[in-house]
C-alpha positions in Angstrom: -14.8 -8.4 49.9 -14.4 -8.0 46.1 -17.3 -10.3 45.5 -19.5 -8.4 47.8 -18.6 -5.1 46.1 -19.0 -6.4 42.6 -22.4 -8.0 43.3 -23.8 -5.1 45.3 -26.3 -3.2 43.0 -26.4 -0.3 45.5 -22.6 0.2 45.2 -21.2 2.9 42.8 -20.5 1.6 39.3 -16.8 2.6 39.2 -16.1 0.7 42.5 -17.9 -2.4 41.1 -15.9 -2.2 38.0 -12.7 -2.0 40.0 -13.8 -5.0 42.0 -14.4 -7.0 38.8 -11.0 -6.1 37.6 -9.5 -7.2 40.9 -11.2 -10.6 40.7 -9.7 -11.1 37.3 -6.2 -10.1 38.4 -6.2 -12.6 41.3 -8.2 -15.2 39.3 -10.5 -15.9 42.3 -12.8 -18.8 41.3 -15.2 -17.8 44.1 -15.9 -14.6 42.2 -16.7 -16.2 38.8 -20.4 -16.5 39.5 -20.5 -12.8 40.3 -18.5 -11.9 37.1 -20.9 -13.9 34.9 -23.9 -12.3 36.6 -22.5 -8.9 35.7 -22.1 -9.9 32.0 -25.9 -9.5 31.9 -26.0 -6.2 33.7 -28.1 -3.4 32.3 -25.1 -1.1 32.7 -22.8 -1.3 29.6 -19.8 -0.3 31.6 -20.3 -3.2 34.0 -20.8 -5.6 31.1 -17.5 -4.5 29.5 -15.7 -5.0 32.8 -17.3 -8.4 33.4 -16.6 -9.8 29.9 -13.0 -8.5 30.2 -12.7 -10.2 33.6 -13.5 -13.7 32.1 -10.2 -14.1 30.4 -8.3 -15.8 33.3 -11.1 -18.3 33.9 -12.2 -21.5 32.2 -15.2 -23.7 31.9 -18.3 -24.1 29.7 -20.1 -21.3 31.5 -17.2 -19.0 30.9 -17.1 -19.9 27.2 -20.8 -19.4 26.8 -20.7 -16.0 28.4 -17.9 -14.9 26.1 -19.6 -16.2 23.0 -22.9 -14.5 24.0 -21.1 -11.2 24.4 -20.3 -11.2 20.7 -24.0 -10.5 20.1 -24.1 -7.5 22.4 -25.3 -4.3 20.7 -22.5 -2.3 22.4 -19.3 -2.4 20.5 -17.2 -2.2 23.6 -18.6 -5.5 24.8 -17.8 -7.1 21.5 -14.2 -5.8 21.8 -14.0 -7.2 25.3 -15.3 -10.6 24.0 -12.6 -10.6 21.4 -9.9 -9.8 23.9 -11.1 -12.5 26.3 -11.1 -15.0 23.4 -7.6 -14.0 22.6 -6.4 -14.3 26.2 -8.0 -17.7 26.6 -7.2 -18.8 23.0 -10.8 -19.8 22.8 -11.1 -22.1 19.8 -14.9 -22.1 19.9 -14.9 -18.3 19.3 -13.3 -18.6 15.8 -16.5 -18.5 13.9 -17.7 -15.5 15.9 -14.4 -13.7 15.4 -14.5 -14.4 11.7 -18.0 -13.0 11.5 -17.1 -9.9 13.4 -13.9 -9.4 11.4 -15.9 -9.5 8.2 -19.1 -7.7 9.1 -18.9 -5.6 12.2 -19.7 -2.0 11.8 -16.9 -0.8 14.1 -13.3 -0.9 13.0 -12.1 -1.5 16.6 -14.2 -4.7 16.8 -12.8 -5.9 13.5 -9.2 -5.2 14.6 -9.6 -7.0 17.9 -11.3 -10.0 16.2 -8.4 -10.3 13.8 -5.8 -10.1 16.6 -7.7 -12.8 18.5 -7.7 -15.1 15.4 -4.0 -14.6 15.2 -3.5 -15.5 18.9 -5.7 -18.6 18.6 -3.8 -19.8 15.5 -5.8 -22.9 14.7 -6.1 -24.1 11.1 -9.6 -22.6 10.9 -8.3 -19.3 12.3 -5.4 -19.1 9.9 -7.6 -19.9 6.9 -9.8 -16.9 7.9 -6.8 -14.6 8.2 -5.5 -15.9 4.9 -8.8 -15.0 3.2 -8.8 -11.5 4.7 -5.2 -10.9 3.6 -5.7 -12.4 0.1 -8.9 -10.6 -0.9 -7.7 -7.4 -2.5 -11.2 -5.8 -2.2 -10.8 -5.8 1.6 -9.8 -2.6 3.3 -6.1 -1.8 3.8 -6.6 -1.9 7.5 -8.0 -5.5 7.4 -5.4 -6.7 5.0 -2.4 -5.2 6.9 -3.5 -6.5 10.3 -4.3 -10.0 8.8 -0.8 -10.1 7.2 0.8 -9.2 10.5 -1.0 -12.0 12.3 -0.1 -14.5 9.5 3.6 -13.5 9.7 3.5 -14.0 13.5 2.2 -17.5 13.1 4.1 -18.7 10.0 6.6 -16.1 8.7 8.4 -18.7 6.4 5.1 -19.8 4.9 3.7 -16.3 4.1 6.8 -14.1 3.5 6.8 -14.7 -0.3 3.1 -14.0 -0.7 3.5 -10.9 1.4 6.2 -9.6 -1.0 4.0 -10.4 -4.0 1.2 -8.3 -2.4 3.7 -5.6 -1.5 4.8 -5.3 -5.1 1.2 -5.3 -6.4 0.2 -2.5 -4.0 3.2 -0.5 -5.3 2.3 -1.1 -8.9 -1.2 0.2 -8.3 0.1 3.2 -6.3 -1.8 2.0 -3.2 0.7 3.7 -0.9 -1.0 3.3 2.5 -1.3 -0.5 1.8 2.3 -0.6 0.4 3.7 1.1 3.5 1.8 -1.2 5.8 3.1 -4.3 4.1 6.5 -2.7 3.9 6.6 -2.3 7.7 5.7 -5.9 8.2 8.3 -7.1 5.7 10.9 -5.0 7.4 10.1 -6.5 10.8 10.4 -10.1 9.6 12.5 -12.4 11.7 13.4 -15.9 10.6 14.8 -18.0 13.4 15.4 -21.7 12.8 14.3 -21.6 9.2 16.2 -22.6 6.0 15.6 -23.2 2.3 13.4 -21.2 -0.1 11.9 -18.9 2.5 15.4 -17.7 3.7 16.5 -17.2 0.0 13.5 -15.0 -0.6 14.3 -13.1 2.6 17.9 -12.5 1.4 16.7 -11.5 -2.1 14.3 -9.0 -0.7 16.8 -7.6 1.7 19.3 -7.1 -1.1 16.6 -5.4 -3.2 15.8 -3.0 -0.4 19.4 -2.2 0.4 20.0 -1.3 -3.2 16.8 0.6 -3.6 16.6 4.3 -4.3 13.9 4.7 -1.6 14.9 5.9 1.8 12.3 3.8 3.7 13.1 0.7 1.7 16.8 1.0 2.5 16.1 1.6 6.2 13.9 -1.6 6.3 16.6 -3.5 4.4 19.1 -2.6 7.1 16.6 -3.7 9.8 16.1 -7.0 8.0 19.9 -7.6 7.8 20.3 -6.8 11.5 17.2 -8.8 12.7 18.2 -11.9 10.7 22.0 -11.8 11.2 22.6 -11.4 7.4 26.3 -10.8 7.3 26.4 -11.5 3.6 25.5 -7.8 2.9 28.6 -6.4 4.4 29.5 -4.4 1.3 26.0 -2.9 1.0 26.0 -2.0 4.7 29.4 -0.3 4.5 28.2 1.7 1.5 25.1 2.9 3.3 27.1 3.8 6.4 28.6 6.6 4.3 25.3 7.7 2.8 24.5 11.4 2.5 21.1 10.7 4.3 21.9 10.9 8.0 19.1 8.5 9.0 20.4 5.9 6.6 24.0 6.4 7.6 23.2 6.1 11.3 21.0 3.0 10.8 23.8 1.4 8.7 26.4 2.1 11.4 24.2 0.6 14.1 23.6 -2.4 11.8 27.3 -2.9 11.2 28.0 -2.7 14.9 25.3 -5.3 15.6 26.6 -7.7 13.0 30.3 -7.2 13.9 31.2 -5.5 10.7 34.2 -3.1 10.9 33.8 0.2 9.2 36.5 2.5 7.9 34.6 5.6 9.1 34.2 7.0 12.5 30.9 6.2 14.1 
């Protein structure tokens, strides 16, 4: 039934789109030929739905359809191709994703291409993300999202470099970039890691907890809580009594999470 609706050129476009989405949800292999046929539809809405429906499927014909969609003039189809590549972790798409992340005219396409590179996570994909993050002439948006993907793949390997770029952004008064990197640093979770990376995490957490900046102290508390850093008991106790209510509440929650007893009422 869904195949019939999706392939019927006389049917209303919204209904055909719903049929394509249904075929993707159930992963019906009998519908794959119809989905690929719609990738070449004259209607951009159908093309978007068809490319998006390719994610659950596999095979050379599926790969080729996704890769070809990166060349579509409509940015929504290129976004759909990036998302399908991310869902399938399509290694063959890495050069296409890198190109779109670097040169596409639409920020949404660049964003989805970077997210897909992060999901694929091959050596080639990581090298591309590394280049986007490291190049200081790139836009804040590209650098922040690339840093996020790198930290998802290898937090221990990139944490120190992220802190270096964080400090550089602050020294140049690049506050949107600084705040973006600061958020990523604050969300860092090290599980199963030891050695130099953990030492850097502890040093940065201490620095934030002792900072004059409200946002830095809040992120420092999150880092202590997320990484079970009980060694900052005294700093957390001090912040639990801070005049700033946001800091005090966050510190109290952190203390509770880490099993630190406070001498004040929560």
